[in-house]
C-alpha positions in Angstrom: -54.9 14.5 -59.1 -53.6 11.4 -57.0 -52.2 12.1 -53.4 -48.7 10.7 -53.0 -48.2 8.1 -50.4 -45.3 9.5 -48.1 -45.7 6.8 -45.3 -44.0 4.0 -47.0 -40.8 5.8 -47.8 -41.2 6.9 -44.2 -41.7 3.1 -43.1 -38.4 2.6 -45.1 -36.1 4.8 -43.4 -37.1 4.3 -40.1 -36.5 0.8 -40.5 -33.3 1.6 -42.6 -31.8 4.1 -39.4 -33.1 1.3 -36.5 -31.2 -1.5 -38.5 -28.0 1.0 -38.8 -28.4 1.6 -35.1 -28.2 -1.9 -34.4 -25.6 -2.7 -36.6 -23.2 0.0 -35.3 -24.2 -0.7 -31.2 -21.1 -2.3 -29.7 -21.6 -5.7 -28.2 -20.3 -6.4 -25.0 -18.4 -9.4 -24.1 -18.3 -11.0 -20.8 -15.4 -10.0 -18.6 -13.3 -12.8 -17.0 -14.0 -13.1 -13.7 -12.4 -15.9 -10.8 -15.3 -17.8 -11.3 -14.4 -18.1 -14.9 -11.1 -18.9 -14.9 -11.4 -21.4 -11.9 -13.8 -23.3 -14.0 -11.8 -23.1 -17.3 -8.7 -24.8 -15.0 -11.2 -27.5 -14.2 -12.3 -28.1 -17.2 -8.4 -27.9 -18.5 -7.6 -30.9 -15.6 -9.7 -33.3 -17.3 -7.4 -33.3 -20.1 -8.2 -33.9 -23.6 -9.6 -37.0 -25.5 -5.7 -38.0 -26.8 -3.5 -36.0 -24.8 -3.3 -35.5 -20.6 -3.8 -32.1 -19.1 -1.4 -29.6 -19.4 -0.3 -28.9 -16.2 1.8 -25.8 -16.8 -1.2 -24.0 -19.0 -3.4 -24.9 -15.9 -1.3 -23.2 -13.0 -1.1 -20.2 -15.5 -5.0 -19.9 -15.9 -5.4 -20.1 -12.0 -2.7 -18.0 -11.4 -4.7 -15.5 -12.7 -6.9 -15.7 -9.9 -4.3 -15.3 -7.4 -2.8 -12.3 -9.0 -5.8 -10.5 -10.1 -8.6 -11.7 -7.4 -6.4 -12.1 -4.2 -9.4 -11.4 -1.8 -12.2 -13.6 -4.0 -13.6 -16.5 -2.5 -12.1 -18.1 -5.3 -8.0 -17.1 -4.4 -8.1 -19.9 -1.9 -9.2 -22.8 -4.0 -7.2 -21.6 -7.0 -3.9 -22.0 -4.5 -5.3 -25.6 -3.8 -5.7 -26.5 -7.3 -2.1 -25.4 -8.1 -0.4 -27.9 -5.3 -2.7 -30.5 -6.9 -1.4 -29.9 -10.5 2.0 -30.6 -9.0 0.9 -33.8 -7.0 -0.5 -34.9 -9.9 2.7 -34.3 -12.2 4.5 -36.1 -9.3 6.5 -33.4 -8.4 6.1 -34.2 -4.6 8.6 -31.4 -3.3 6.9 -28.9 -5.3 3.2 -29.8 -4.1 4.4 -30.6 -0.3 5.7 -26.4 -0.7 2.6 -25.2 -2.1 0.1 -26.9 0.3 2.4 -25.7 3.2 2.0 -22.1 1.4 -1.8 -22.5 1.6 -1.7 -23.5 5.0 0.0 -20.4 6.1 -1.7 -18.1 3.4 -5.4 -19.1 4.9 -4.8 -21.1 8.6 -8.3 -20.7 8.9 -9.3 -22.4 5.8 -12.4 -24.9 5.7 -10.1 -26.7 3.6 -6.8 -26.9 5.8 -7.4 -30.9 6.9 -7.1 -31.4 2.9 -4.1 -29.4 2.2 -2.3 -30.6 5.6 -3.3 -34.5 4.6 -1.9 -33.7 1.2 1.1 -32.3 2.3 2.0 -35.5 4.1 1.1 -37.4 1.3 3.3 -35.4 -0.9 6.2 -36.3 1.5 5.7 -39.5 1.9 5.3 -40.0 -2.2 8.4 -38.4 -2.3 10.0 -40.3 -0.3 8.5 -44.0 -2.2 10.9 -46.0 -4.6 9.8 -45.0 -7.8 11.3 -48.6 -8.9 9.2 -50.8 -6.0 6.6 -48.3 -4.7 8.0 -49.1 -1.3 9.5 -46.6 1.2 13.3 -47.5 1.5 14.8 -47.6 4.7 18.2 -47.4 4.3 18.1 -43.7 3.2 17.7 -40.4 5.1 14.2 -40.5 6.3 13.9 -36.8 6.8 10.5 -37.4 4.5 9.1 -39.7 6.8 9.6 -37.8 9.6 7.5 -34.8 8.1 5.1 -37.0 6.6 4.6 -38.7 10.2 4.1 -35.2 11.6 1.7 -34.2 9.0 -0.8 -37.4 9.5 -0.2 -37.1 13.4 -1.6 -33.6 12.9 -4.5 -34.3 11.6 -5.3 -37.2 14.0 -5.3 -34.7 16.9 -6.8 -31.5 15.7 -9.3 -33.1 12.9 -10.4 -36.7 14.5 -13.9 -36.1 12.5 -12.3 -34.9 9.3 -12.6 -37.3 6.3 -9.0 -37.7 6.3 -8.4 -38.9 10.0 -9.2 -42.4 8.9 -6.4 -42.6 6.2 -3.9 -40.1 8.1 -4.0 -43.2 10.6 -3.1 -45.6 7.9 -0.6 -43.6 6.5 0.8 -42.7 9.7 1.5 -46.3 10.4 3.3 -46.6 7.1 5.5 -44.0 8.6 5.8 -45.7 11.4 6.6 -49.0 10.1 9.4 -47.3 7.8 11.0 -45.1 10.4 11.2 -48.2 13.0 12.7 -50.2 10.2 15.2 -47.4 9.7 16.4 -47.5 13.1 16.8 -51.5 13.2 19.2 -51.0 10.2 21.0 -48.4 12.0 21.0 -50.5 15.3 22.6 -53.4 12.8 25.4 -50.9 11.8 26.2 -50.1 15.1 26.3 -53.9 16.3 28.3 -55.0 13.2 30.9 -52.4 14.3 30.6 -53.0 17.7 29.2 -49.7 19.0 26.8 -51.2 21.4 25.8 -48.0 23.3 25.2 -46.6 20.1 22.9 -49.7 19.0 20.7 -50.0 22.5 19.9 -46.4 22.3 18.1 -47.1 18.7 16.4 -50.3 20.0 14.8 -48.8 22.6 13.7 -46.0 20.2 11.9 -48.4 18.2 10.3 -50.0 21.1 9.4 -46.6 22.7 8.3 -44.3 19.9 7.1 -47.3 17.4 4.9 -50.3 19.6 2.9 -50.7 16.5 5.3 -51.0 13.8 5.2 -54.7 13.9 9.3 -54.8 14.3 9.3 -53.7 18.2 9.3 -57.2 19.2 12.3 -58.0 16.9 14.0 -54.6 18.6 13.2 -55.9 22.3 15.3 -59.3 21.0 18.3 -57.8 19.5 18.3 -55.5 22.6 18.4 -58.4 25.0 21.3 -60.2 22.2 23.2 -56.6 22.8 22.9 -56.9 26.3 23.8 -60.5 26.4 26.9 -59.7 24.3 28.0 -57.4 26.7 27.5 -60.0 29.7 24.9 -57.9 31.3 22.3 -60.6 32.6 20.3 -58.7 34.5 19.0 -56.4 31.3 19.1 -59.6 29.5 16.6 -61.0 31.5 14.7 -58.1 31.9 14.5 -57.2 28.2 13.4 -61.0 27.9 10.6 -60.6 30.3 9.3 -57.5 28.3 9.7 -58.8 25.4 6.9 -61.9 26.7 4.6 -59.4 28.1 4.4 -57.0 25.5 4.3 -59.6 23.0 3.2 -62.8 24.4 2.6 -64.1 20.6 5.8 -63.0 19.1 7.8 -65.9 17.6 10.9 -64.3 19.3 9.6 -66.0 22.4 10.5 -69.3 21.4 
């Protein structure tokens, strides 16, 4: 009588039990963390092939880090990128506020120079005319003052920063805009014969914005005002100052 072979059915039983165990074992999914959210946001900021980035969706992604991982190393980066999204949307007052929020939250962060620089740019861009791209000098200059302060802060406190050179360029733009604004106001005062007020404005241009490109013009206007006031000594002194400070100026001829 042939002995039954029990090994084959046993082998099938073991194999079936193994496969059943594998099928029922739960698959562990990778839990989202701050790094995953951050990389997702960066990818979303590139935009699609046909449509640009959905900045509102990107902010929601970044806020997952801010809200759920406030002490992670990605929280400050998320705050910065949120500010960047507003800037890219040309929502400059909101971006300025967001950069300022970052600066107050993380005053010792290594990205402070960048945040201060971008806050200044936000103020500056918000002041520009959407039609010409230039800075009008006949409107409220508060935004220019704010931008000027940010750029000077970079120049004074982070002179070796990669943003210092650009900050100097933008600060000069602010100087020119503020100087032209004061000239505009001075002309208004002169036209209405408010000469003392005009004198104060013209002195401000020369004293505060000597590199604005219009300081010589301000001195010439100041001399003209003294002439109108029949003040020969002040007229003479102002013209001498104009010659000494700006010898190549066309107003000396």
